[in-house]
PyMOL Python script that loads the backbone (N, CA, C, O; Angstrom):
from pymol import cmd

cmd.read_pdbstr("""\
ATOM      1  N   MET A   1       0.568  -1.332  -0.001  1.00  0.00           N
ATOM      2  CA  MET A   1      -0.146  -0.155  -0.080  1.00  0.00           C
ATOM      3  C   MET A   1       1.276   1.182  -0.136  1.00  0.00           C
ATOM      4  O   MET A   1       2.412   1.133   0.335  1.00  0.00           O
ATOM      5  N   ALA A   2       0.561   2.283  -0.926  1.00  0.00           N
ATOM      6  CA  ALA A   2       1.128   3.653  -0.628  1.00  0.00           C
ATOM      7  C   ALA A   2       1.115   4.138   0.616  1.00  0.00           C
ATOM      8  O   ALA A   2       0.137   3.979   1.346  1.00  0.00           O
ATOM      9  N   ASN A   3       2.344   4.869   1.044  1.00  0.00           N
ATOM     10  CA  ASN A   3       2.413   5.639   2.141  1.00  0.00           C
ATOM     11  C   ASN A   3       1.513   7.096   1.778  1.00  0.00           C
ATOM     12  O   ASN A   3       1.623   7.605   0.662  1.00  0.00           O
ATOM     13  N   SER A   4       0.668   7.667   2.782  1.00  0.00           N
ATOM     14  CA  SER A   4       0.001   8.719   2.566  1.00  0.00           C
ATOM     15  C   SER A   4       0.989   9.925   2.195  1.00  0.00           C
ATOM     16  O   SER A   4       0.596  10.690   1.315  1.00  0.00           O
ATOM     17  N   SER A   5       2.330  10.181   2.832  1.00  0.00           N
ATOM     18  CA  SER A   5       2.708  11.162   2.071  1.00  0.00           C
ATOM     19  C   SER A   5       3.576  11.720   0.650  1.00  0.00           C
ATOM     20  O   SER A   5       4.294  12.630   0.236  1.00  0.00           O
ATOM     21  N   ASP A   6       2.929  10.456   0.273  1.00  0.00           N
ATOM     22  CA  ASP A   6       3.465  10.513  -1.163  1.00  0.00           C
ATOM     23  C   ASP A   6       2.330  10.493  -2.184  1.00  0.00           C
ATOM     24  O   ASP A   6       2.375  10.289  -3.397  1.00  0.00           O
ATOM     25  N   LEU A   7       1.208  10.780  -1.302  1.00  0.00           N
ATOM     26  CA  LEU A   7      -0.124  10.785  -2.450  1.00  0.00           C
ATOM     27  C   LEU A   7      -0.679  12.373  -2.120  1.00  0.00           C
ATOM     28  O   LEU A   7      -0.439  13.041  -1.115  1.00  0.00           O
ATOM     29  N   VAL A   8      -1.400  12.699  -3.166  1.00  0.00           N
ATOM     30  CA  VAL A   8      -2.409  14.011  -3.303  1.00  0.00           C
ATOM     31  C   VAL A   8      -4.176  13.752  -3.699  1.00  0.00           C
ATOM     32  O   VAL A   8      -4.630  13.472  -4.808  1.00  0.00           O
ATOM     33  N   VAL A   9      -4.589  13.860  -3.003  1.00  0.00           N
ATOM     34  CA  VAL A   9      -5.919  13.825  -2.934  1.00  0.00           C
ATOM     35  C   VAL A   9      -6.960  14.650  -3.226  1.00  0.00           C
ATOM     36  O   VAL A   9      -7.566  15.261  -2.346  1.00  0.00           O
ATOM     37  N   LEU A  10      -7.278  14.737  -4.622  1.00  0.00           N
ATOM     38  CA  LEU A  10      -8.159  16.253  -5.248  1.00  0.00           C
ATOM     39  C   LEU A  10      -9.459  15.736  -5.183  1.00  0.00           C
ATOM     40  O   LEU A  10      -9.743  14.708  -5.799  1.00  0.00           O
ATOM     41  N   ASP A  11     -10.398  16.429  -4.403  1.00  0.00           N
ATOM     42  CA  ASP A  11     -11.711  16.131  -3.817  1.00  0.00           C
ATOM     43  C   ASP A  11     -12.341  16.885  -4.460  1.00  0.00           C
ATOM     44  O   ASP A  11     -12.102  18.013  -4.029  1.00  0.00           O
ATOM     45  N   ARG A  12     -13.316  16.936  -5.603  1.00  0.00           N
ATOM     46  CA  ARG A  12     -13.678  17.816  -6.252  1.00  0.00           C
ATOM     47  C   ARG A  12     -15.500  18.129  -5.735  1.00  0.00           C
ATOM     48  O   ARG A  12     -16.186  19.092  -6.079  1.00  0.00           O
ATOM     49  N   GLY A  13     -15.883  17.056  -4.901  1.00  0.00           N
ATOM     50  CA  GLY A  13     -17.118  17.346  -3.826  1.00  0.00           C
ATOM     51  C   GLY A  13     -17.699  16.419  -5.051  1.00  0.00           C
ATOM     52  O   GLY A  13     -17.042  15.776  -5.870  1.00  0.00           O
ATOM     53  N   ASP A  14     -19.231  16.550  -4.925  1.00  0.00           N
ATOM     54  CA  ASP A  14     -20.419  15.951  -6.321  1.00  0.00           C
ATOM     55  C   ASP A  14     -19.356  14.206  -6.343  1.00  0.00           C
ATOM     56  O   ASP A  14     -18.824  13.689  -7.325  1.00  0.00           O
ATOM     57  N   ASN A  15     -19.368  13.811  -5.211  1.00  0.00           N
ATOM     58  CA  ASN A  15     -19.030  12.736  -5.469  1.00  0.00           C
ATOM     59  C   ASN A  15     -17.796  11.836  -6.627  1.00  0.00           C
ATOM     60  O   ASN A  15     -17.894  10.701  -7.094  1.00  0.00           O
ATOM     61  N   VAL A  16     -16.740  12.820  -6.805  1.00  0.00           N
ATOM     62  CA  VAL A  16     -15.496  13.072  -7.688  1.00  0.00           C
ATOM     63  C   VAL A  16     -14.421  13.020  -7.033  1.00  0.00           C
ATOM     64  O   VAL A  16     -14.114  13.978  -6.324  1.00  0.00           O
ATOM     65  N   CYS A  17     -13.733  12.073  -7.104  1.00  0.00           N
ATOM     66  CA  CYS A  17     -12.348  12.050  -6.366  1.00  0.00           C
ATOM     67  C   CYS A  17     -10.970  11.484  -6.803  1.00  0.00           C
ATOM     68  O   CYS A  17     -10.822  10.264  -6.881  1.00  0.00           O
ATOM     69  N   VAL A  18      -9.965  12.337  -7.090  1.00  0.00           N
ATOM     70  CA  VAL A  18      -8.672  11.347  -7.483  1.00  0.00           C
ATOM     71  C   VAL A  18      -7.533  11.127  -6.840  1.00  0.00           C
ATOM     72  O   VAL A  18      -7.789  11.445  -5.679  1.00  0.00           O
ATOM     73  N   THR A  19      -6.468  10.788  -6.892  1.00  0.00           N
ATOM     74  CA  THR A  19      -5.859  10.238  -6.202  1.00  0.00           C
ATOM     75  C   THR A  19      -4.567   9.864  -7.022  1.00  0.00           C
ATOM     76  O   THR A  19      -4.553   8.842  -7.709  1.00  0.00           O
ATOM     77  N   VAL A  20      -3.175  10.949  -6.915  1.00  0.00           N
ATOM     78  CA  VAL A  20      -2.614  10.809  -7.791  1.00  0.00           C
ATOM     79  C   VAL A  20      -1.346  10.492  -6.680  1.00  0.00           C
ATOM     80  O   VAL A  20      -1.293  11.101  -5.611  1.00  0.00           O
ATOM     81  N   HIS A  21      -0.279   9.406  -7.094  1.00  0.00           N
ATOM     82  CA  HIS A  21       0.956   9.307  -6.323  1.00  0.00           C
ATOM     83  C   HIS A  21       1.812   9.922  -7.176  1.00  0.00           C
ATOM     84  O   HIS A  21       1.694   9.973  -8.400  1.00  0.00           O
ATOM     85  N   LEU A  22       3.112  10.626  -6.173  1.00  0.00           N
ATOM     86  CA  LEU A  22       4.173  11.672  -6.678  1.00  0.00           C
ATOM     87  C   LEU A  22       5.401  11.304  -7.051  1.00  0.00           C
ATOM     88  O   LEU A  22       6.370  12.028  -7.279  1.00  0.00           O
ATOM     89  N   HIS A  23       5.227   9.083  -7.146  1.00  0.00           N
ATOM     90  CA  HIS A  23       6.453   8.633  -8.089  1.00  0.00           C
ATOM     91  C   HIS A  23       5.786   8.578  -9.447  1.00  0.00           C
ATOM     92  O   HIS A  23       4.752   7.999  -9.778  1.00  0.00           O
ATOM     93  N   GLY A  24       6.322   9.051  -9.899  1.00  0.00           N
ATOM     94  CA  GLY A  24       5.644   8.973 -11.753  1.00  0.00           C
ATOM     95  C   GLY A  24       4.333   9.973 -11.445  1.00  0.00           C
ATOM     96  O   GLY A  24       3.483   9.641 -12.272  1.00  0.00           O
ATOM     97  N   ALA A  25       4.026  10.603 -10.958  1.00  0.00           N
ATOM     98  CA  ALA A  25       2.368  11.372 -10.834  1.00  0.00           C
ATOM     99  C   ALA A  25       1.449  10.689 -11.433  1.00  0.00           C
ATOM    100  O   ALA A  25       0.577  11.195 -12.139  1.00  0.00           O
ATOM    101  N   THR A  26       1.601   9.222 -11.146  1.00  0.00           N
ATOM    102  CA  THR A  26       0.631   8.088 -11.449  1.00  0.00           C
ATOM    103  C   THR A  26      -0.809   8.489 -10.897  1.00  0.00           C
ATOM    104  O   THR A  26      -0.920   8.628  -9.679  1.00  0.00           O
ATOM    105  N   VAL A  27      -1.752   8.655 -11.590  1.00  0.00           N
ATOM    106  CA  VAL A  27      -2.940   8.389 -11.232  1.00  0.00           C
ATOM    107  C   VAL A  27      -3.664   7.096 -10.702  1.00  0.00           C
ATOM    108  O   VAL A  27      -4.375   6.463 -11.482  1.00  0.00           O
ATOM    109  N   LEU A  28      -3.473   6.604  -9.136  1.00  0.00           N
ATOM    110  CA  LEU A  28      -4.039   5.542  -9.173  1.00  0.00           C
ATOM    111  C   LEU A  28      -4.962   5.302  -8.893  1.00  0.00           C
ATOM    112  O   LEU A  28      -5.103   4.081  -8.833  1.00  0.00           O
ATOM    113  N   SER A  29      -6.356   6.196  -8.489  1.00  0.00           N
ATOM    114  CA  SER A  29      -7.895   6.327  -8.263  1.00  0.00           C
ATOM    115  C   SER A  29      -8.460   7.202  -8.979  1.00  0.00           C
ATOM    116  O   SER A  29      -7.856   8.275  -9.009  1.00  0.00           O
ATOM    117  N   TRP A  30      -9.657   7.128  -9.733  1.00  0.00           N
ATOM    118  CA  TRP A  30     -10.291   7.886 -10.118  1.00  0.00           C
ATOM    119  C   TRP A  30     -11.918   7.731  -9.728  1.00  0.00           C
ATOM    120  O   TRP A  30     -12.612   7.611 -10.738  1.00  0.00           O
ATOM    121  N   GLN A  31     -12.494   7.714  -8.751  1.00  0.00           N
ATOM    122  CA  GLN A  31     -13.715   7.515  -8.323  1.00  0.00           C
ATOM    123  C   GLN A  31     -14.926   8.404  -8.643  1.00  0.00           C
ATOM    124  O   GLN A  31     -14.905   9.587  -8.302  1.00  0.00           O
ATOM    125  N   CYS A  32     -15.962   7.887  -9.272  1.00  0.00           N
ATOM    126  CA  CYS A  32     -17.437   8.844  -9.310  1.00  0.00           C
ATOM    127  C   CYS A  32     -18.259   8.455  -8.942  1.00  0.00           C
ATOM    128  O   CYS A  32     -18.423   7.241  -9.065  1.00  0.00           O
ATOM    129  N   CYS A  33     -19.008   9.060  -8.440  1.00  0.00           N
ATOM    130  CA  CYS A  33     -20.310   8.244  -7.893  1.00  0.00           C
ATOM    131  C   CYS A  33     -20.237   7.048  -6.861  1.00  0.00           C
ATOM    132  O   CYS A  33     -21.195   6.280  -6.781  1.00  0.00           O
ATOM    133  N   GLY A  34     -19.106   6.876  -6.063  1.00  0.00           N
ATOM    134  CA  GLY A  34     -18.907   5.866  -5.420  1.00  0.00           C
ATOM    135  C   GLY A  34     -18.126   4.798  -6.023  1.00  0.00           C
ATOM    136  O   GLY A  34     -17.533   3.978  -5.323  1.00  0.00           O
ATOM    137  N   GLN A  35     -18.098   4.771  -7.445  1.00  0.00           N
ATOM    138  CA  GLN A  35     -17.918   3.570  -8.035  1.00  0.00           C
ATOM    139  C   GLN A  35     -16.078   4.223  -8.673  1.00  0.00           C
ATOM    140  O   GLN A  35     -15.713   5.334  -9.056  1.00  0.00           O
ATOM    141  N   GLU A  36     -15.359   2.943  -8.520  1.00  0.00           N
ATOM    142  CA  GLU A  36     -13.621   3.052  -9.261  1.00  0.00           C
ATOM    143  C   GLU A  36     -13.665   2.959 -10.666  1.00  0.00           C
ATOM    144  O   GLU A  36     -14.286   2.126 -11.325  1.00  0.00           O
ATOM    145  N   TRP A  37     -13.040   3.771 -11.022  1.00  0.00           N
ATOM    146  CA  TRP A  37     -13.231   3.703 -12.627  1.00  0.00           C
ATOM    147  C   TRP A  37     -11.502   3.310 -13.401  1.00  0.00           C
ATOM    148  O   TRP A  37     -11.318   3.235 -14.616  1.00  0.00           O
ATOM    149  N   LEU A  38     -10.525   3.129 -12.443  1.00  0.00           N
ATOM    150  CA  LEU A  38      -9.213   2.680 -12.564  1.00  0.00           C
ATOM    151  C   LEU A  38      -8.697   1.243 -12.347  1.00  0.00           C
ATOM    152  O   LEU A  38      -9.268   0.592 -11.472  1.00  0.00           O
ATOM    153  N   PHE A  39      -7.920   0.796 -12.875  1.00  0.00           N
ATOM    154  CA  PHE A  39      -7.275  -0.351 -12.273  1.00  0.00           C
ATOM    155  C   PHE A  39      -5.725  -0.317 -11.665  1.00  0.00           C
ATOM    156  O   PHE A  39      -4.953   0.334 -12.369  1.00  0.00           O
ATOM    157  N   VAL A  40      -5.231  -0.826 -10.646  1.00  0.00           N
ATOM    158  CA  VAL A  40      -4.149  -0.630  -9.987  1.00  0.00           C
ATOM    159  C   VAL A  40      -4.000  -2.031  -9.674  1.00  0.00           C
ATOM    160  O   VAL A  40      -4.614  -2.487  -8.709  1.00  0.00           O
ATOM    161  N   SER A  41      -3.217  -2.803 -10.414  1.00  0.00           N
ATOM    162  CA  SER A  41      -2.395  -4.326  -9.742  1.00  0.00           C
ATOM    163  C   SER A  41      -2.253  -4.482  -8.304  1.00  0.00           C
ATOM    164  O   SER A  41      -1.579  -3.682  -7.656  1.00  0.00           O
ATOM    165  N   LYS A  42      -2.802  -5.388  -7.812  1.00  0.00           N
ATOM    166  CA  LYS A  42      -2.769  -5.699  -6.596  1.00  0.00           C
ATOM    167  C   LYS A  42      -1.392  -6.306  -6.440  1.00  0.00           C
ATOM    168  O   LYS A  42      -1.136  -6.701  -5.302  1.00  0.00           O
ATOM    169  N   GLN A  43      -0.405  -6.466  -7.411  1.00  0.00           N
ATOM    170  CA  GLN A  43       1.263  -6.674  -7.076  1.00  0.00           C
ATOM    171  C   GLN A  43       1.988  -5.709  -7.374  1.00  0.00           C
ATOM    172  O   GLN A  43       3.212  -5.795  -7.476  1.00  0.00           O
ATOM    173  N   ALA A  44       1.144  -4.388  -7.599  1.00  0.00           N
ATOM    174  CA  ALA A  44       2.008  -3.008  -7.678  1.00  0.00           C
ATOM    175  C   ALA A  44       2.581  -2.465  -6.440  1.00  0.00           C
ATOM    176  O   ALA A  44       1.926  -2.245  -5.422  1.00  0.00           O
ATOM    177  N   VAL A  45       4.092  -2.219  -6.612  1.00  0.00           N
ATOM    178  CA  VAL A  45       5.197  -1.711  -5.842  1.00  0.00           C
ATOM    179  C   VAL A  45       4.882  -0.469  -5.517  1.00  0.00           C
ATOM    180  O   VAL A  45       4.659   0.267  -6.478  1.00  0.00           O
ATOM    181  N   TYR A  46       4.783   0.048  -4.337  1.00  0.00           N
ATOM    182  CA  TYR A  46       5.469   1.211  -3.599  1.00  0.00           C
ATOM    183  C   TYR A  46       6.590   1.894  -3.186  1.00  0.00           C
ATOM    184  O   TYR A  46       6.581   2.559  -2.150  1.00  0.00           O
ATOM    185  N   ASP A  47       7.695   1.778  -4.002  1.00  0.00           N
ATOM    186  CA  ASP A  47       8.612   1.629  -3.179  1.00  0.00           C
ATOM    187  C   ASP A  47       9.536   3.041  -3.618  1.00  0.00           C
ATOM    188  O   ASP A  47      10.570   3.493  -3.125  1.00  0.00           O
ATOM    189  N   ASN A  48       8.661   3.530  -4.797  1.00  0.00           N
ATOM    190  CA  ASN A  48       9.682   4.996  -5.143  1.00  0.00           C
ATOM    191  C   ASN A  48      10.677   4.569  -5.771  1.00  0.00           C
ATOM    192  O   ASN A  48      11.662   5.302  -5.696  1.00  0.00           O
ATOM    193  N   LYS A  49      10.840   3.190  -6.663  1.00  0.00           N
ATOM    194  CA  LYS A  49      12.223   2.999  -7.594  1.00  0.00           C
ATOM    195  C   LYS A  49      11.100   3.096  -8.834  1.00  0.00           C
ATOM    196  O   LYS A  49      11.096   3.948  -9.722  1.00  0.00           O
ATOM    197  N   LYS A  50      10.105   1.945  -8.651  1.00  0.00           N
ATOM    198  CA  LYS A  50      10.425   1.467 -10.109  1.00  0.00           C
ATOM    199  C   LYS A  50       8.464   1.678 -10.703  1.00  0.00           C
ATOM    200  O   LYS A  50       7.524   1.539  -9.920  1.00  0.00           O
ATOM    201  N   ALA A  51       8.340   1.947 -11.878  1.00  0.00           N
ATOM    202  CA  ALA A  51       6.915   2.823 -12.221  1.00  0.00           C
ATOM    203  C   ALA A  51       5.975   1.670 -10.967  1.00  0.00           C
ATOM    204  O   ALA A  51       6.347   0.632 -10.420  1.00  0.00           O
ATOM    205  N   ILE A  52       4.640   2.460 -10.881  1.00  0.00           N
ATOM    206  CA  ILE A  52       3.623   1.418 -10.670  1.00  0.00           C
ATOM    207  C   ILE A  52       2.831   0.907 -11.275  1.00  0.00           C
ATOM    208  O   ILE A  52       2.068   1.633 -11.913  1.00  0.00           O
ATOM    209  N   ARG A  53       2.733   0.050 -11.312  1.00  0.00           N
ATOM    210  CA  ARG A  53       1.836  -1.170 -11.841  1.00  0.00           C
ATOM    211  C   ARG A  53      -0.067  -1.201 -11.983  1.00  0.00           C
ATOM    212  O   ARG A  53      -0.877  -1.858 -11.329  1.00  0.00           O
ATOM    213  N   GLY A  54      -0.352   0.106 -13.458  1.00  0.00           N
ATOM    214  CA  GLY A  54      -1.772   0.499 -13.240  1.00  0.00           C
ATOM    215  C   GLY A  54      -1.951   1.634 -12.749  1.00  0.00           C
ATOM    216  O   GLY A  54      -1.217   2.302 -12.020  1.00  0.00           O
ATOM    217  N   GLY A  55      -3.209   1.893 -13.273  1.00  0.00           N
ATOM    218  CA  GLY A  55      -3.379   3.557 -13.039  1.00  0.00           C
ATOM    219  C   GLY A  55      -2.895   4.374 -14.282  1.00  0.00           C
ATOM    220  O   GLY A  55      -2.572   3.687 -15.251  1.00  0.00           O
ATOM    221  N   ILE A  56      -2.814   5.453 -14.383  1.00  0.00           N
ATOM    222  CA  ILE A  56      -3.020   6.184 -15.411  1.00  0.00           C
ATOM    223  C   ILE A  56      -1.353   7.189 -15.183  1.00  0.00           C
ATOM    224  O   ILE A  56      -1.324   8.205 -14.489  1.00  0.00           O
ATOM    225  N   PRO A  57       0.137   6.526 -16.060  1.00  0.00           N
ATOM    226  CA  PRO A  57       1.285   7.031 -15.862  1.00  0.00           C
ATOM    227  C   PRO A  57       1.468   8.333 -16.634  1.00  0.00           C
ATOM    228  O   PRO A  57       0.870   8.634 -17.666  1.00  0.00           O
ATOM    229  N   VAL A  58       2.253   8.962 -16.077  1.00  0.00           N
ATOM    230  CA  VAL A  58       3.192   9.751 -17.153  1.00  0.00           C
ATOM    231  C   VAL A  58       4.244   9.421 -18.262  1.00  0.00           C
ATOM    232  O   VAL A  58       5.424   9.436 -17.912  1.00  0.00           O
ATOM    233  N   VAL A  59       3.949   9.132 -19.539  1.00  0.00           N
ATOM    234  CA  VAL A  59       4.753   8.610 -20.324  1.00  0.00           C
ATOM    235  C   VAL A  59       5.446   9.499 -21.026  1.00  0.00           C
ATOM    236  O   VAL A  59       4.923   9.819 -22.093  1.00  0.00           O
ATOM    237  N   PHE A  60       6.922  10.223 -20.639  1.00  0.00           N
ATOM    238  CA  PHE A  60       7.678  11.078 -21.231  1.00  0.00           C
ATOM    239  C   PHE A  60       9.180  10.830 -20.665  1.00  0.00           C
ATOM    240  O   PHE A  60       9.574  10.578 -19.526  1.00  0.00           O
ATOM    241  N   PRO A  61      10.012  11.033 -22.151  1.00  0.00           N
ATOM    242  CA  PRO A  61       9.572  12.089 -23.582  1.00  0.00           C
ATOM    243  C   PRO A  61       9.389  10.367 -24.765  1.00  0.00           C
ATOM    244  O   PRO A  61       9.564  10.279 -25.980  1.00  0.00           O
ATOM    245  N   ASN A  62       9.040   9.403 -23.886  1.00  0.00           N
ATOM    246  CA  ASN A  62       9.143   8.199 -25.426  1.00  0.00           C
ATOM    247  C   ASN A  62       8.047   7.209 -24.173  1.00  0.00           C
ATOM    248  O   ASN A  62       7.818   6.994 -22.982  1.00  0.00           O
ATOM    249  N   PHE A  63       7.588   6.815 -25.914  1.00  0.00           N
ATOM    250  CA  PHE A  63       6.449   5.742 -25.479  1.00  0.00           C
ATOM    251  C   PHE A  63       7.465   4.435 -25.953  1.00  0.00           C
ATOM    252  O   PHE A  63       8.129   4.302 -26.982  1.00  0.00           O
ATOM    253  N   GLY A  64       7.296   3.492 -24.714  1.00  0.00           N
ATOM    254  CA  GLY A  64       8.517   1.937 -25.222  1.00  0.00           C
ATOM    255  C   GLY A  64       9.809   1.992 -25.115  1.00  0.00           C
ATOM    256  O   GLY A  64      10.130   3.173 -24.978  1.00  0.00           O
ATOM    257  N   PRO A  65      10.505   1.460 -25.110  1.00  0.00           N
ATOM    258  CA  PRO A  65      11.806   1.303 -25.339  1.00  0.00           C
ATOM    259  C   PRO A  65      12.926   2.355 -25.772  1.00  0.00           C
ATOM    260  O   PRO A  65      12.484   2.957 -26.751  1.00  0.00           O
ATOM    261  N   TRP A  66      14.088   2.777 -25.465  1.00  0.00           N
ATOM    262  CA  TRP A  66      14.574   3.244 -26.110  1.00  0.00           C
ATOM    263  C   TRP A  66      16.180   3.494 -25.493  1.00  0.00           C
ATOM    264  O   TRP A  66      16.520   3.170 -24.355  1.00  0.00           O
ATOM    265  N   ASP A  67      17.083   4.147 -26.520  1.00  0.00           N
ATOM    266  CA  ASP A  67      18.315   4.193 -25.864  1.00  0.00           C
ATOM    267  C   ASP A  67      19.297   4.859 -25.045  1.00  0.00           C
ATOM    268  O   ASP A  67      20.373   4.695 -24.470  1.00  0.00           O
ATOM    269  N   LEU A  68      17.799   6.223 -25.432  1.00  0.00           N
ATOM    270  CA  LEU A  68      18.566   7.356 -24.230  1.00  0.00           C
ATOM    271  C   LEU A  68      18.302   7.492 -22.897  1.00  0.00           C
ATOM    272  O   LEU A  68      18.512   8.526 -22.264  1.00  0.00           O
ATOM    273  N   GLY A  69      17.661   6.062 -22.264  1.00  0.00           N
ATOM    274  CA  GLY A  69      16.904   6.286 -21.015  1.00  0.00           C
ATOM    275  C   GLY A  69      15.912   5.395 -21.133  1.00  0.00           C
ATOM    276  O   GLY A  69      15.610   4.669 -22.080  1.00  0.00           O
ATOM    277  N   PRO A  70      15.184   5.595 -19.504  1.00  0.00           N
ATOM    278  CA  PRO A  70      14.443   3.744 -19.203  1.00  0.00           C
ATOM    279  C   PRO A  70      13.197   4.024 -20.073  1.00  0.00           C
ATOM    280  O   PRO A  70      12.915   5.114 -20.570  1.00  0.00           O
ATOM    281  N   GLN A  71      12.285   2.536 -20.212  1.00  0.00           N
ATOM    282  CA  GLN A  71      11.549   2.674 -20.845  1.00  0.00           C
ATOM    283  C   GLN A  71      10.282   3.471 -20.897  1.00  0.00           C
ATOM    284  O   GLN A  71      10.209   3.975 -19.777  1.00  0.00           O
ATOM    285  N   HIS A  72       9.647   3.706 -21.327  1.00  0.00           N
ATOM    286  CA  HIS A  72       8.666   5.035 -21.231  1.00  0.00           C
ATOM    287  C   HIS A  72       8.871   6.375 -20.967  1.00  0.00           C
ATOM    288  O   HIS A  72       7.923   7.159 -20.935  1.00  0.00           O
ATOM    289  N   GLY A  73      10.277   6.796 -20.731  1.00  0.00           N
ATOM    290  CA  GLY A  73      11.042   7.939 -20.812  1.00  0.00           C
ATOM    291  C   GLY A  73      10.968   8.225 -18.854  1.00  0.00           C
ATOM    292  O   GLY A  73      10.166   7.634 -18.132  1.00  0.00           O
ATOM    293  N   PHE A  74      11.509   8.759 -18.593  1.00  0.00           N
ATOM    294  CA  PHE A  74      11.728   9.280 -17.537  1.00  0.00           C
ATOM    295  C   PHE A  74      10.879   9.985 -16.230  1.00  0.00           C
ATOM    296  O   PHE A  74      11.265   9.928 -15.063  1.00  0.00           O
ATOM    297  N   ALA A  75       9.951  10.490 -16.578  1.00  0.00           N
ATOM    298  CA  ALA A  75       8.700  10.793 -16.204  1.00  0.00           C
ATOM    299  C   ALA A  75       8.152  10.159 -15.107  1.00  0.00           C
ATOM    300  O   ALA A  75       8.064  10.745 -14.028  1.00  0.00           O
ATOM    301  N   ARG A  76       7.639   8.619 -15.322  1.00  0.00           N
ATOM    302  CA  ARG A  76       7.207   7.987 -14.773  1.00  0.00           C
ATOM    303  C   ARG A  76       7.732   7.249 -13.392  1.00  0.00           C
ATOM    304  O   ARG A  76       7.127   6.577 -12.556  1.00  0.00           O
ATOM    305  N   ILE A  77       9.159   7.671 -13.508  1.00  0.00           N
ATOM    306  CA  ILE A  77       9.878   6.993 -12.126  1.00  0.00           C
ATOM    307  C   ILE A  77      10.684   8.458 -11.783  1.00  0.00           C
ATOM    308  O   ILE A  77      11.795   8.456 -11.254  1.00  0.00           O
ATOM    309  N   SER A  78      10.035   9.587 -12.123  1.00  0.00           N
ATOM    310  CA  SER A  78      10.892  10.736 -11.028  1.00  0.00           C
ATOM    311  C   SER A  78       9.732  10.904 -10.052  1.00  0.00           C
ATOM    312  O   SER A  78       8.621  10.380 -10.134  1.00  0.00           O
ATOM    313  N   ARG A  79      10.292  11.904  -8.918  1.00  0.00           N
ATOM    314  CA  ARG A  79       9.979  12.281  -7.790  1.00  0.00           C
ATOM    315  C   ARG A  79       9.008  13.081  -8.417  1.00  0.00           C
ATOM    316  O   ARG A  79       9.370  13.266  -9.579  1.00  0.00           O
ATOM    317  N   TRP A  80       7.931  13.646  -8.177  1.00  0.00           N
ATOM    318  CA  TRP A  80       7.202  14.557  -9.053  1.00  0.00           C
ATOM    319  C   TRP A  80       6.788  15.262  -7.114  1.00  0.00           C
ATOM    320  O   TRP A  80       6.707  14.595  -6.083  1.00  0.00           O
ATOM    321  N   THR A  81       6.600  16.931  -7.321  1.00  0.00           N
ATOM    322  CA  THR A  81       6.478  17.507  -6.080  1.00  0.00           C
ATOM    323  C   THR A  81       5.078  19.001  -6.080  1.00  0.00           C
ATOM    324  O   THR A  81       5.210  19.930  -6.876  1.00  0.00           O
ATOM    325  N   LEU A  82       4.456  18.977  -5.569  1.00  0.00           N
ATOM    326  CA  LEU A  82       3.311  19.656  -5.378  1.00  0.00           C
ATOM    327  C   LEU A  82       3.622  21.033  -5.250  1.00  0.00           C
ATOM    328  O   LEU A  82       4.102  21.529  -4.231  1.00  0.00           O
ATOM    329  N   SER A  83       3.323  21.698  -6.381  1.00  0.00           N
ATOM    330  CA  SER A  83       4.190  23.233  -6.066  1.00  0.00           C
ATOM    331  C   SER A  83       2.976  24.008  -5.428  1.00  0.00           C
ATOM    332  O   SER A  83       3.250  25.069  -4.866  1.00  0.00           O
ATOM    333  N   GLN A  84       1.768  23.626  -5.453  1.00  0.00           N
ATOM    334  CA  GLN A  84       0.722  24.605  -5.011  1.00  0.00           C
ATOM    335  C   GLN A  84      -0.196  23.592  -4.723  1.00  0.00           C
ATOM    336  O   GLN A  84      -0.482  22.673  -5.491  1.00  0.00           O
ATOM    337  N   ALA A  85      -0.820  23.839  -3.191  1.00  0.00           N
ATOM    338  CA  ALA A  85      -2.240  22.895  -2.785  1.00  0.00           C
ATOM    339  C   ALA A  85      -3.424  23.120  -3.668  1.00  0.00           C
ATOM    340  O   ALA A  85      -3.953  24.219  -3.837  1.00  0.00           O
ATOM    341  N   PRO A  86      -3.808  21.977  -4.229  1.00  0.00           N
ATOM    342  CA  PRO A  86      -5.556  22.245  -4.888  1.00  0.00           C
ATOM    343  C   PRO A  86      -6.469  23.039  -4.287  1.00  0.00           C
ATOM    344  O   PRO A  86      -7.592  23.166  -4.776  1.00  0.00           O
TER     345      PRO A  86
END
""", "prot")
cmd.dss("prot")
cmd.show_as("cartoon", "prot")
cmd.util.cbc("prot")
cmd.orient("prot")
């Protein structure tokens, strides 16, 4: 399970809520009207080292393998910061 200090929860009200993990800025949860709409694997590892299995990752600057960096780019394995509270 993810550490709460690694999560940003955006609660719009109206039964709409999004949870973002700061490792890779991965959207882990999108709940609307009490229903979860995203899949995150039960095998997902939240070690802040590897990409999280599931959710919506930020893929940048490349999709797939490439010679200049990690598969799907560095953005999904980078630590993001929250510069302003939602």
